[in-house]
C-alpha positions as CSV (number, residue, x, y, z in Angstrom):
1,M,-6.1,-16.8,-11.5
2,A,-3.7,-19.6,-12.9
3,R,-1.5,-21.5,-10.6
4,A,1.4,-19.7,-12.0
5,S,0.0,-16.2,-11.2
6,V,-1.1,-17.2,-8.0
7,G,2.2,-18.2,-6.8
8,A,3.8,-15.1,-8.0
9,A,1.3,-12.8,-6.6
10,L,1.9,-14.9,-2.9
11,A,5.6,-14.2,-3.6
12,D,4.9,-10.3,-3.9
13,S,6.8,-8.8,-0.4
14,R,2.8,-7.0,-0.4
15,S,1.4,-10.5,0.1
16,F,0.7,-12.6,3.5
17,L,-1.9,-13.9,5.6
18,L,-2.1,-12.2,8.9
19,R,-3.3,-15.1,11.3
20,R,-5.3,-15.2,14.7
21,P,-5.8,-11.7,16.0
22,L,-8.0,-11.2,18.8
23,G,-10.4,-8.9,17.0
24,V,-10.6,-6.7,14.1
25,M,-11.6,-3.1,14.1
26,T,-12.8,-2.2,10.5
27,G,-12.7,1.5,10.5
28,L,-16.7,1.5,9.6
29,A,-19.1,3.0,11.7
30,G,-22.0,1.8,13.6
31,E,-22.6,-2.1,13.7
32,A,-20.1,-2.8,11.0
33,A,-17.0,-1.3,12.9
34,R,-15.7,-5.0,14.4
35,A,-15.2,-8.1,12.3
36,G,-14.3,-10.3,15.1
37,P,-11.4,-12.4,15.2
38,V,-11.0,-13.2,11.5
39,D,-7.8,-13.9,9.2
40,I,-7.1,-11.3,6.7
41,R,-5.6,-12.1,3.0
42,V,-3.4,-9.5,1.6
43,V,-2.5,-9.9,-1.8
44,E,-0.3,-7.2,-4.0
45,G,-1.0,-5.0,-1.3
46,M,-4.9,-5.7,-1.6
47,I,-7.1,-7.5,0.9
48,T,-8.8,-10.0,-0.7
49,A,-10.3,-12.1,1.7
50,M,-11.3,-12.0,5.4
51,G,-12.7,-14.9,7.5
52,M,-11.0,-18.2,9.0
53,L,-8.7,-18.9,6.3
54,E,-6.3,-21.6,5.7
55,P,-2.7,-20.5,4.1
56,L,-2.0,-21.1,0.7
57,P,1.1,-22.9,-0.6
58,G,4.0,-20.7,-0.3
59,E,2.3,-18.2,1.5
60,R,3.7,-16.0,4.3
61,I,2.5,-16.0,7.8
62,V,2.0,-13.0,9.7
63,D,1.3,-13.6,13.6
64,A,-1.2,-11.3,15.1
65,S,-1.7,-13.9,17.6
66,G,-2.4,-11.3,21.0
67,C,-3.5,-8.4,19.1
68,V,-5.9,-6.1,17.9
69,V,-5.8,-4.8,14.7
70,Y,-6.9,-1.3,13.1
71,P,-6.7,0.1,10.0
72,G,-3.8,2.6,9.6
73,W,-4.8,6.0,10.7
74,V,-5.5,8.8,8.4
75,N,-4.4,12.5,10.1
76,T,-6.2,15.0,8.2
77,H,-4.3,17.8,9.6
78,H,-0.4,18.2,10.4
79,H,2.8,20.5,10.4
80,L,5.4,18.4,9.9
81,F,7.6,21.4,9.9
82,E,7.1,22.4,13.7
83,S,8.6,18.8,14.5
84,V,11.7,20.9,16.1
85,M,9.6,23.5,18.1
86,K,8.6,21.4,20.7
87,G,8.2,22.8,24.0
88,V,9.5,26.1,23.2
89,P,9.1,28.0,27.2
90,A,8.4,31.5,25.2
91,G,5.3,29.6,24.3
92,I,4.2,26.7,26.1
93,N,1.7,28.5,28.1
94,R,0.2,31.3,25.4
95,P,-3.1,30.9,23.6
96,L,-3.1,31.0,19.6
97,L,-2.0,34.4,18.7
98,D,0.4,35.0,21.2
99,W,2.1,31.5,20.7
100,L,2.0,32.5,16.7
101,T,4.4,35.5,17.8
102,V,7.1,33.2,19.5
103,V,7.0,30.0,18.0
104,P,6.6,29.1,14.3
105,V,7.4,32.6,13.2
106,A,10.2,33.1,15.6
107,H,11.7,30.1,14.4
108,L,11.0,29.8,10.9
109,R,14.3,32.0,10.3
110,F,16.1,28.8,11.0
111,L,14.6,26.7,7.9
112,D,16.6,25.4,5.3
113,E,16.2,22.5,3.0
114,R,18.3,20.0,6.1
115,T,16.0,21.3,9.0
116,L,12.7,20.9,6.9
117,R,14.1,17.1,6.0
118,L,14.8,16.6,9.6
119,A,11.6,17.6,11.1
120,A,9.4,15.8,8.4
121,T,11.5,12.6,9.3
122,I,10.7,13.3,13.0
123,G,7.0,13.8,12.5
124,I,6.3,11.1,10.3
125,A,8.7,8.7,12.1
126,E,6.6,9.4,15.3
127,L,3.2,9.2,13.5
128,L,3.8,5.5,12.4
129,L,5.4,4.8,15.4
130,S,1.2,5.5,16.7
131,G,-0.1,3.3,13.6
132,C,-0.7,6.0,11.2
133,T,-0.2,5.3,7.7
134,T,-1.6,8.7,5.7
135,I,-0.6,11.8,6.6
136,A,-2.1,15.4,5.4
137,D,0.6,18.0,5.8
138,H,-0.1,21.8,6.0
139,N,3.2,23.3,4.7
140,Y,3.4,26.8,4.9
141,T,7.1,27.1,4.8
142,Y,7.3,28.5,0.9
143,F,8.6,32.2,0.3
144,P,9.9,34.5,-2.1
145,G,13.6,33.6,-3.5
146,M,13.7,30.1,-1.9
147,T,16.7,28.2,-2.5
148,F,15.2,24.5,-2.2
149,D,12.2,22.5,-3.3
150,S,9.8,22.4,-0.1
151,S,7.3,20.3,-1.8
152,A,10.2,17.9,-3.3
153,V,11.5,17.2,0.5
154,L,8.4,16.3,1.8
155,F,7.2,14.0,-0.9
156,D,10.8,12.4,-1.0
157,V,10.9,11.8,3.2
158,A,7.0,10.6,2.8
159,E,8.2,8.2,-0.2
160,R,11.3,6.7,1.7
161,M,8.9,5.8,5.0
162,G,6.6,4.5,2.9
163,V,3.7,6.4,3.9
164,R,0.6,7.6,2.0
165,F,1.4,11.5,1.9
166,V,-0.9,14.7,0.6
167,L,0.4,18.0,0.6
168,M,-1.6,20.6,1.7
169,R,0.0,23.5,-0.1
170,G,-0.2,26.6,2.3
171,G,0.6,30.3,1.4
172,A,-0.2,33.9,2.3
173,T,-0.5,37.0,0.6
174,R,-0.7,39.4,3.3
175,Q,1.7,40.2,6.3
176,R,-0.2,39.4,9.7
177,A,-0.1,42.3,11.9
178,F,1.4,40.5,14.6
179,D,4.8,39.2,12.2
180,V,6.7,42.3,13.2
181,N,9.7,42.2,10.8
182,P,9.3,38.5,9.9
183,P,11.9,36.8,8.3
184,L,12.2,36.2,5.0
185,Q,10.7,32.8,5.3
186,A,7.5,34.1,6.8
187,R,7.2,36.9,4.3
188,P,3.9,36.6,1.9
189,E,4.2,35.4,-1.6
190,T,2.1,36.9,-4.4
191,L,-1.5,35.3,-6.0
192,E,0.1,34.0,-8.9
193,A,2.9,32.7,-7.8
194,I,0.9,30.6,-4.8
195,I,-1.3,28.9,-7.6
196,D,1.6,28.2,-10.2
197,S,3.4,26.7,-7.3
198,V,0.2,24.6,-6.5
199,A,-0.7,23.6,-10.6
200,Q,3.0,23.0,-10.9
201,D,3.1,20.6,-7.7
202,T,0.0,18.9,-8.9
203,R,1.6,18.1,-12.4
204,R,4.6,16.8,-10.8
205,F,2.8,15.0,-7.8
206,H,-0.6,14.3,-7.5
207,D,-2.6,11.1,-8.1
208,A,-6.3,11.5,-8.2
209,G,-6.5,7.6,-7.6
210,P,-8.5,5.9,-4.7
211,Q,-5.4,4.2,-3.5
212,A,-3.0,7.1,-4.1
213,M,0.4,7.4,-2.3
214,R,0.4,11.3,-3.3
215,K,-1.6,13.7,-3.3
216,M,-2.0,17.8,-3.7
217,V,-4.2,20.3,-1.6
218,M,-4.9,24.0,-2.1
219,A,-4.2,25.3,1.3
220,P,-3.9,29.1,2.3
221,T,-2.7,29.6,5.7
222,T,-5.9,31.3,7.3
223,P,-8.5,32.6,5.1
224,T,-10.0,35.1,7.1
225,W,-6.6,37.3,7.2
226,S,-4.0,35.6,4.9
227,L,-5.5,36.7,1.9
228,A,-8.1,38.9,0.5
229,P,-11.6,37.5,-0.3
230,E,-11.3,37.9,-3.9
231,E,-8.0,36.2,-4.1
232,M,-9.9,33.2,-1.7
233,R,-12.1,32.8,-5.0
234,E,-9.1,32.9,-7.3
235,L,-7.6,29.9,-5.0
236,A,-10.8,28.3,-4.7
237,R,-11.3,28.0,-8.3
238,A,-8.0,27.3,-9.5
239,A,-8.0,24.2,-7.3
240,R,-11.5,23.2,-8.6
241,R,-9.6,23.4,-12.4
242,L,-6.7,21.2,-10.9
243,G,-9.1,18.5,-9.6
244,I,-7.7,19.0,-5.8
245,G,-9.4,19.4,-2.7
246,L,-9.2,22.6,-0.4
247,H,-8.1,23.2,3.1
248,T,-7.4,25.7,5.7
249,H,-7.5,26.8,9.3
250,L,-10.8,28.3,10.6
251,S,-12.5,29.5,13.8
252,E,-9.8,27.8,15.7
253,T,-10.4,30.4,18.8
254,A,-12.5,33.3,19.5
255,D,-10.6,35.7,18.2
256,Y,-11.5,34.2,14.3
257,V,-15.1,35.1,15.3
258,R,-14.2,38.4,16.7
259,Y,-12.2,39.1,13.6
260,C,-14.9,38.2,11.1
261,R,-17.6,40.4,12.6
262,E,-15.2,43.4,12.9
263,V,-13.5,43.2,9.3
264,H,-16.0,41.1,7.1
265,D,-19.4,41.8,8.9
266,C,-20.2,38.2,9.0
267,L,-19.1,34.7,10.9
268,P,-16.1,32.7,9.9
269,V,-18.3,30.1,7.8
270,E,-20.2,32.9,6.0
271,F,-17.3,34.6,4.7
272,A,-15.9,30.5,3.5
273,E,-19.1,30.7,1.9
274,R,-18.5,34.1,0.3
275,C,-15.4,33.0,-0.7
276,E,-16.6,29.6,-2.9
277,W,-14.8,27.8,0.1
278,L,-18.0,25.2,1.0
279,G,-18.4,22.0,-0.7
280,P,-17.5,17.9,-0.3
281,D,-13.9,19.3,-1.6
282,V,-13.5,21.3,1.6
283,W,-12.2,20.7,5.0
284,F,-11.6,23.1,7.8
285,A,-9.0,22.6,10.6
286,H,-10.2,23.2,13.9
287,M,-13.5,24.7,13.9
288,V,-14.1,24.9,17.6
289,H,-15.9,28.2,17.8
290,V,-18.9,28.2,15.5
291,S,-22.8,28.6,15.8
292,S,-26.0,26.6,14.9
293,P,-26.4,28.4,11.7
294,E,-22.9,27.8,10.7
295,I,-23.1,24.0,11.0
296,A,-26.2,23.7,9.2
297,M,-24.2,25.3,6.5
298,L,-21.6,22.9,6.6
299,A,-23.7,20.0,7.1
300,A,-25.7,21.1,4.0
301,S,-22.6,21.5,1.8
302,G,-21.0,18.6,2.9
303,T,-17.8,20.4,4.2
304,G,-15.7,18.6,6.6
305,I,-13.4,19.1,9.6
306,A,-10.1,18.0,10.6
307,H,-10.7,17.9,14.7
308,C,-7.5,18.4,16.7
309,A,-8.8,17.7,20.4
310,Q,-5.0,17.9,21.8
311,S,-3.9,20.7,19.9
312,N,-6.8,22.8,21.2
313,C,-6.6,21.8,24.9
314,R,-2.9,22.4,24.9
315,L,-3.4,26.1,23.3
316,G,-6.8,26.8,25.2
317,S,-8.6,27.0,22.3
318,G,-11.7,25.2,23.7
319,I,-13.3,22.2,22.7
320,A,-15.0,22.0,19.4
321,P,-18.5,20.9,19.3
322,V,-18.4,17.3,17.5
323,P,-21.2,15.9,18.6
324,E,-23.2,18.7,17.5
325,Y,-21.5,18.0,14.0
326,R,-22.3,14.9,14.1
327,A,-25.9,15.2,15.0
328,A,-25.7,17.5,12.1
329,G,-24.5,15.4,9.7
330,V,-21.2,16.8,9.4
331,R,-18.2,15.0,8.1
332,V,-15.5,14.8,11.3
333,T,-12.3,13.6,10.9
334,L,-9.1,13.3,12.9
335,G,-6.0,15.9,13.1
336,V,-2.8,15.7,15.5
337,D,-2.0,19.1,14.2
338,G,1.7,20.8,14.5
339,A,4.0,19.2,17.3
340,G,5.2,22.9,18.4
341,S,1.3,23.1,19.8
342,N,1.4,19.1,20.6
343,E,5.1,18.5,21.5
344,A,4.1,15.1,20.0
345,A,2.6,13.6,16.9
346,D,1.0,10.9,18.1
347,M,-2.9,9.3,16.3
348,I,-3.3,7.1,19.7
349,S,-3.0,9.7,22.3
350,E,-5.1,12.3,19.4
351,A,-7.9,9.6,19.5
352,H,-7.7,9.0,23.0
353,T,-7.9,12.5,23.7
354,A,-10.7,12.6,21.2
355,W,-12.9,10.3,22.8
356,F,-12.2,11.8,26.9
357,V,-13.0,15.8,25.7
358,H,-16.6,15.4,24.2
359,R,-17.9,13.0,27.2
360,A,-16.5,15.6,29.4
361,R,-18.3,18.6,28.3
362,A,-21.4,16.7,26.8
363,G,-21.5,13.2,28.9
364,A,-20.8,9.4,28.8
365,A,-22.9,9.0,25.8
366,A,-21.3,11.8,23.4
367,T,-18.9,9.5,21.4
368,T,-17.5,6.0,21.5
369,V,-14.3,4.9,20.8
370,E,-15.7,2.8,17.5
371,E,-16.7,6.5,16.7
372,V,-13.5,7.8,17.1
373,I,-11.7,5.0,15.1
374,H,-14.2,6.1,12.6
375,W,-13.0,9.6,12.4
376,G,-9.6,8.5,12.3
377,T,-9.7,5.9,9.6
378,R,-12.9,5.6,7.1
379,A,-13.8,9.2,7.3
380,G,-10.4,11.0,6.9
381,A,-9.8,8.5,4.1
382,Q,-13.0,9.3,2.4
383,M,-12.5,12.9,2.8
384,M,-9.4,13.2,1.1
385,G,-10.5,11.1,-1.9
386,L,-8.9,7.9,-1.0
387,G,-12.1,5.7,-1.8
388,E,-10.2,2.4,-1.3
389,V,-8.6,3.5,2.2
390,G,-9.2,3.2,5.8
391,V,-11.1,0.6,6.0
392,L,-10.6,-3.5,6.4
393,A,-12.2,-5.4,4.0
394,P,-12.0,-7.2,0.7
395,G,-11.4,-4.4,-2.1
396,F,-9.1,-2.2,0.5
397,A,-5.6,-1.3,0.6
398,A,-3.7,-3.2,3.2
399,D,-3.3,-0.3,5.3
400,I,-3.3,-2.2,8.4
401,A,-1.8,-1.7,12.1
402,I,-1.2,-4.5,14.6
403,Y,-1.1,-3.9,18.0
404,E,-0.1,-5.8,20.9
405,I,-2.4,-5.7,24.0
406,N,0.3,-6.8,26.5
407,Q,1.3,-3.9,28.7
408,L,0.1,-3.7,32.5
409,R,-2.0,-0.9,31.4
410,H,-4.2,-3.7,29.8
411,A,-4.1,-5.9,32.2
412,G,-7.6,-6.5,33.2
413,L,-9.2,-5.4,30.2
414,H,-12.4,-7.1,29.2
415,D,-12.8,-5.5,25.8
416,P,-9.1,-6.0,24.2
417,L,-10.3,-4.3,21.1
418,I,-10.7,-0.9,22.3
419,G,-7.3,-1.4,24.3
420,P,-5.2,1.0,22.3
421,V,-7.8,4.1,22.4
422,A,-9.4,3.9,25.6
423,S,-6.0,2.9,27.7
424,G,-4.1,5.1,25.9
425,G,-0.4,5.6,26.5
426,A,1.9,3.7,23.6
427,P,0.6,0.4,22.7
428,T,3.2,-2.0,21.0
429,L,2.8,-1.8,17.4
430,R,4.1,-5.2,16.3
431,H,3.4,-4.9,12.8
432,L,2.4,-1.8,10.4
433,F,1.4,-2.3,6.5
434,C,1.1,0.6,4.3
435,A,-0.3,-0.8,1.1
436,G,1.0,-4.2,2.0
437,R,4.6,-3.0,2.8
438,S,5.9,-3.5,6.3
439,V,7.0,0.3,7.6
440,V,6.8,-0.6,11.1
441,E,8.3,-4.0,12.1
442,H,8.4,-4.6,16.7
443,G,8.1,-1.4,17.4
444,Q,11.0,-0.3,15.1
445,I,10.7,1.3,11.7
446,P,13.6,-0.5,9.2
447,G,16.3,1.6,8.3
448,L,16.0,4.4,10.5
449,D,18.2,5.0,13.4
450,P,16.7,6.9,15.9
451,G,20.3,7.8,17.9
452,S,21.1,9.6,14.9
453,L,17.6,10.9,14.5
454,L,17.8,12.9,18.2
455,A,21.5,13.8,17.9
456,E,20.7,15.7,14.9
457,A,17.5,17.1,16.5
458,R,19.5,18.1,19.7
459,S,22.0,19.9,17.3
460,V,19.3,21.6,15.5
461,V,17.4,22.8,18.8
462,A,20.8,23.7,20.2
463,G,21.0,26.4,17.2
464,M,18.0,27.7,17.6
465,L,18.7,28.6,21.2
466,A,21.8,30.2,20.4
């Protein structure tokens, strides 16, 4: 690169030299998980070098001394609209099917453009402050006669806040048995309306590139009872024609298994196979209740899962058999799930819980901090077609979280690199970069007024309670 070109690149706001961290977690698996206390050079949003580096003339320095550096987290399953449905008393001690009748369905009647925009802002802000830079949102707030553009609202909020955003467009053609007199916002669409809407959104928003800031995914709400089997096949074929991924909930509770046996005379993964919903372009959220043959089918087809440990614990759904998934070769990623069944949106807490629950169930060797970080970074990015995201290495996008290890919870910590996940809580985020752009600085999101956001959220909740 010519001298003038180098100078222009280094003057770009997405160029800097990150210096003197205590260590780096790369997001890779196995022995490559750690890179040691290396400097990281970023030029125009890309990592170009790692090692003991000297500053170039005019290069901006980002001080990471006393900090550990992680890739930005990748959240593969969320429901942003639930960010104003936390801790609903009628649902706080209910299992999934009961909870569904009194939380999302009951409160969707209050959903309008202002509320969706507020909920998305709250959820994305929470995720940013935990170090998350890629968010896959399973949004099923679509209904006949909508007066606002739900997809455009979500992409707009994500763009303003500087995150990579994957819209997993939900929908249903059937009214569920427990949706008694549902509001307009929870009523089903036609199959043609869903396919046409996804095709239009794909043309408007989707980028197939390995560092895309925007992606679309076909994501019916619940396959075993939200649509007919032949409709599921039509959605799968439409998604593959459009070149986008496929996602939905599956086997979250034992009710999924019982329903599939009684209605479809098969297991849930067998049902998915019949509907052409297995393959490397598919991932399912939850997958708590599965048989050994189903695990083998997932592995053989390359199908992945979004592991939502906190939501599964909160709803009493069970613990997904992730060690068995990994032993079989199934791809595992991390998802926070909606705040209505989690009461927060925090990838650090999600990783901490995922590290704990499998040891409680299967023993201390069940998983490691390094493996959980891999699930929540590189594995998630790969599954969503973001091949140059989720790793701290030259040639990858500069999605970088810099955590300070300076709280009392970190005092006496022998291995500071595991501190954010192993110690839990909310480590101080000194900086967060997405594609080299600064999106969090010293624990604050530039341009965001938390007080105003809290006040608006209290107003919306007060309206719901009234």
